Structures are given as C-alpha cells and as structure tokens.
VOBA-1610 file (N, C-alpha, C; in pm, whole numbers, padded with zeros to 5 digits, always signed):
BEGIN
Met+03709-02099-02753Met+03788-02088-02614Met+03944-02104-02677Ser+04033-02020-02669Ser+04183-02018-02702Ser+04246-02104-02612Val+04340-02168-02663Val+04436-02253-02556Val+04570-02205-02585Val+04666-02178-02483Val+04800-02144-02495Val+04887-02278-02458Ala+04955-02319-02556Ala+05035-02432-02544Ala+05137-02399-02473Leu+05215-02483-02378Leu+05304-02451-02306Leu+05449-02482-02407Gln+05448-02571-02490Gln+05558-02601-02583Gln+05532-02536-02707Pro+05642-02474-02763Pro+05624-02385-02894Pro+05619-02496-03004Gly+05509-02446-03098Gly+05475-02551-03212Gly+05406-02681-03182Tyr+05354-02681-03061Tyr+05263-02762-03049Tyr+05112-02784-03119Thr+05086-02894-03193Thr+04959-02909-03236Thr+04897-03033-03201Gly+04775-03015-03179Gly+04698-03131-03145Gly+04541-03144-03215Thr+04488-03240-03205Thr+04339-03265-03248Thr+04246-03197-03155Val+04161-03113-03169Val+04070-03080-03065Val+03951-03178-03066Ala+03940-03211-02973Ala+03834-03335-02938Ala+03686-03302-02915Asp+03656-03181-02900Asp+03523-03120-02858Asp+03458-03036-02953Thr+03496-03049-03062Thr+03444-02955-03197Thr+03292-03004-03207Glu+03198-02918-03236Glu+03071-02930-03267Glu+03058-03063-03378Asp+03136-03086-03448Asp+03110-03189-03552Asp+03134-03328-03508Arg+03177-03342-03382Arg+03208-03461-03308Arg+03086-03517-03232Phe+02985-03435-03223Phe+02854-03485-03137Phe+02741-03499-03219His+02776-03574-03342His+02648-03644-03397His+02519-03542-03423Gly+02531-03403-03453Gly+02454-03352-03477Gly+02397-03248-03344Asn+02449-03274-03240Asn+02442-03201-03103Asn+02538-03081-03076Arg+02510-03015-02980Arg+02580-02909-02934Arg+02593-02920-02795Leu+02726-02898-02735Leu+02726-02915-02590Leu+02686-02779-02532Leu+02603-02811-02434Leu+02539-02692-02344Leu+02565-02728-02197Tyr+02644-02616-02138Tyr+02652-02625-02000Tyr+02546-02537-01956Ile+02487-02610-01860Ile+02373-02549-01757Ile+02412-02542-01611Gly+02395-02423-01566Gly+02405-02420-01417Gly+02304-02377-01316Trp+02251-02423-01216Trp+02148-02378-01115Trp+02195-02281-01016Glu+02192-02140-01025Glu+02228-02059-00925Glu+02208-02077-00810Asp+02244-02078-00691Asp+02206-02095-00544Asp+02183-02246-00493His+02224-02330-00577His+02212-02465-00556His+02336-02539-00573Leu+02425-02531-00456Leu+02568-02578-00466Leu+02542-02745-00439Leu+02431-02775-00428Leu+02420-02960-00415Leu+02461-03003-00570Phe+02482-02906-00667Phe+02534-02939-00799Phe+02625-02849-00821Cys+02762-02882-00781Cys+02872-02778-00783Cys+02915-02705-00891Ala+02900-02765-01007Ala+02926-02723-01128Ala+02805-02719-01249Pro+02821-02647-01348Pro+02722-02670-01450Pro+02727-02809-01504Val+02594-02845-01523Val+02620-03009-01613Val+02642-02969-01757Cys+02692-03056-01836Cys+02717-03044-01984Cys+02645-03147-02045Leu+02569-03107-02126Leu+02473-03167-02205Leu+02480-03169-02362Pro+02477-03299-02436Pro+02471-03270-02556Pro+02345-03270-02621Leu+02278-03171-02689Leu+02159-03135-02725Leu+02156-03099-02869Pro+02028-03137-02920Pro+02006-03107-03084Pro+01988-02949-03078Pro+02036-02895-03178Pro+02019-02732-03179Pro+01854-02733-03209Ser+01793-02791-03258Ser+01639-02765-03302Ser+01532-02817-03182Met+01597-02854-03086Met+01518-02860-02961Met+01445-02759-02912Pro+01324-02758-02922Pro+01287-02615-02835Pro+01314-02602-02680Phe+01333-02478-02667Phe+01402-02428-02496Phe+01284-02488-02422Gly+01176-02469-02438Gly+01066-02542-02356Gly+01087-02701-02330Ala+01130-02772-02414Ala+01163-02888-02419Ala+01278-02935-02293Leu+01357-02841-02325Leu+01471-02833-02220Leu+01400-02824-02060Leu+01313-02746-02065Leu+01257-02729-01898Leu+01196-02845-01892Ser+01097-02906-01958Ser+00992-02989-01933Ser+01071-03146-01932Asp+01145-03151-02042Asp+01178-03296-02055Asp+01344-03337-02022Val+01439-03237-02011Val+01561-03246-01987Val+01590-03208-01828Leu+01595-03091-01800Leu+01613-03064-01686Leu+01556-03124-01554Pro+01439-03185-01560Pro+01382-03282-01467Pro+01472-03411-01411Gly+01527-03455-01545Gly+01630-03578-01533Gly+01757-03523-01449Val+01795-03395-01466Val+01929-03339-01420Val+01915-03279-01289Tyr+01808-03229-01244Tyr+01804-03163-01122Tyr+01670-03192-01037Gly+01607-03270-01088Gly+01483-03322-01039Gly+01486-03391-00892Ser+01576-03424-00860Ser+01643-03491-00723Ser+01614-03385-00611His+01659-03261-00655His+01671-03156-00551His+01563-03119-00476Pro+01501-03118-00386Pro+01390-03074-00312Pro+01312-02939-00355Asp+01388-02841-00398Asp+01346-02703-00459Asp+01308-02732-00604Phe+01342-02832-00696Phe+01294-02820-00827Phe+01124-02830-00844Glu+01070-02907-00764Glu+00927-02890-00776Glu+00876-02783-00756Arg+00942-02689-00692Arg+00876-02552-00667Arg+00910-02470-00767Ile+00986-02489-00873Ile+01030-02383-00975Ile+00916-02328-01045Asp+00897-02202-01044Asp+00816-02128-01145Asp+00887-02100-01244Trp+00889-02156-01374Trp+00966-02120-01495Trp+00949-01977-01532Ser+00822-01938-01507Ser+00788-01807-01577Ser+00866-01694-01489Thr+00924-01717-01380Thr+00991-01614-01297Thr+01141-01648-01294Ala+01192-01746-01371Ala+01343-01788-01358Ala+01412-01673-01445Gln+01529-01653-01382Gln+01612-01538-01439Gln+01721-01610-01516Trp+01733-01590-01652Trp+01833-01675-01733Trp+01962-01580-01756Phe+02066-01661-01760Phe+02213-01580-01804Phe+02269-01660-01900Asp+02315-01613-02024Asp+02385-01656-02114Asp+02534-01598-02113Ser+02627-01678-02067Ser+02788-01634-02041Ser+02774-01517-01951Gly+02704-01502-01848Gly+02700-01413-01752Gly+02599-01304-01774Lys+02547-01294-01885Lys+02446-01174-01927Lys+02319-01231-01938Pro+02228-01119-01881Pro+02095-01185-01866Pro+02038-01189-02025Phe+01939-01304-02019Phe+01908-01382-02134Phe+01761-01406-02094Lys+01675-01385-02220Lys+01528-01413-02193Lys+01495-01513-02316Pro+01492-01643-02265Pro+01480-01731-02356Pro+01317-01739-02396Asp+01286-01776-02520Asp+01164-01808-02567Asp+01131-01943-02574Pro+01062-02008-02494Pro+01036-02144-02493Pro+00983-02216-02592Ala+00912-02142-02706Ala+00871-02170-02809Ala+00984-02223-02921Lys+01088-02134-02926Lys+01170-02099-03006Lys+01283-02236-02994Ser+01382-02294-03080Ser+01464-02408-03053Ser+01591-02297-02974Leu+01664-02425-02918Leu+01805-02390-02856Leu+01866-02289-02939Ala+01890-02322-03084Ala+01972-02249-03197Ala+01905-02094-03190Asp+01756-02093-03197Asp+01694-01964-03240Asp+01713-01893-03115Asn+01750-01952-03000Asn+01743-01854-02881Asn+01908-01812-02878Gly+01996-01836-02949Gly+02114-01787-02966Gly+02223-01882-02901Leu+02176-01983-02863Leu+02281-02105-02788Leu+02353-02166-02880Val+02472-02170-02891Val+02579-02214-02972Val+02664-02322-02923His+02744-02393-02978His+02826-02481-02912His+02901-02466-02817Lys+02892-02494-02701Lys+02947-02470-02579Lys+02911-02338-02497Ser+02796-02302-02526Ser+02708-02192-02447Ser+02707-02224-02308Val+02716-02136-02235Val+02692-02161-02079Val+02592-02079-02032Ile+02499-02149-01989Ile+02361-02067-01935Ile+02346-02119-01801Arg+02301-02030-01701Arg+02283-02047-01572Arg+02133-01987-01549Phe+02064-02058-01466Phe+01930-01998-01418Phe+01935-01952-01256Arg+01850-01873-01219Arg+01821-01857-01062Arg+01639-01851-01079Val+01606-01884-00955Val+01490-01884-00929Val+01446-01776-00800Pro+01397-01687-00819Pro+01369-01581-00694Pro+01292-01687-00555Gly+01337-01694-00457Gly+01288-01723-00358Gly+01330-01874-00321Leu+01400-01938-00430Leu+01468-02077-00407Leu+01640-02052-00385Lys+01666-02075-00279Lys+01787-02058-00220Lys+01869-02202-00187Gly+01813-02280-00216Gly+01869-02424-00176Gly+01784-02489-00053Ile+01856-02611+00001Ile+01788-02673+00093Ile+01778-02574+00215Lys+01649-02549+00264Lys+01624-02473+00389Lys+01719-02342+00375Gly+01746-02281+00227Gly+01765-02154+00232Gly+01947-02141+00263Ser+01989-02271+00231Ser+02144-02299+00276Ser+02233-02264+00165Gly+02154-02261+00009Gly+02248-02275-00086Gly+02297-02406-00142Ser+02276-02504-00079Ser+02290-02613-00135Ser+02161-02692-00193
//
C-alpha cells in the first residue's frame, strides 16, 4: 500500500512490515452480510497455518458469538481475496493459498444474512 506524504521529503519508519510480527503475517478477515462486525478483523497468523485451522481454531473465537456462526457450512462459503473470488484449500497453509502479509479476505455464506436476515 503506497502512502502520499503531505510534506515534501517526509521519511518515516513503517511500523507494520511483516518482519515486525515475529514470523506472523497480518491477515484481514471480514464476514459479509454480518454488520455486527462492522469491519474486517486483523489477525497476526503464521503463514504455515493450514487454512482449515483458521476455520476450526481461529474464527470461532472471533465470530463465534454471532448466532449465525454455528450454522455456517464451510463447504458452501464463498471466499474473496482482495475482492476477487478465491477458493482456499483447507489442507494447504495460508501461504500456499496465496495469502501474503496484509491480505484482505472476506467470506459469504449463502442463506446467512445476519440476525433474522437483518444484515447485522
């Protein structure tokens, strides 16, 4: 992501480069049609983590309080990586699924549109 400084000649240290996260990468994850979570969450995750572990071990702690979460059928989830359709392989690592530092992924589950269909 490029930055435009308002003052000519400005220099500064970038504070969120991958090397500052102890071997982890920042991954932004958003759940479409569920505005109870108004923005994607940002998680520092190891690139070697299997995508399936993200679903089974990480996302329940993030989104599990939502009443729709227990109804998710991950086999029907539609995934997007930076707005483009993306089909992750649960057995492959985050890195092997093409996710890099600061990737933005979102998912949508057909039939789940928030609390009583409200989008929240």
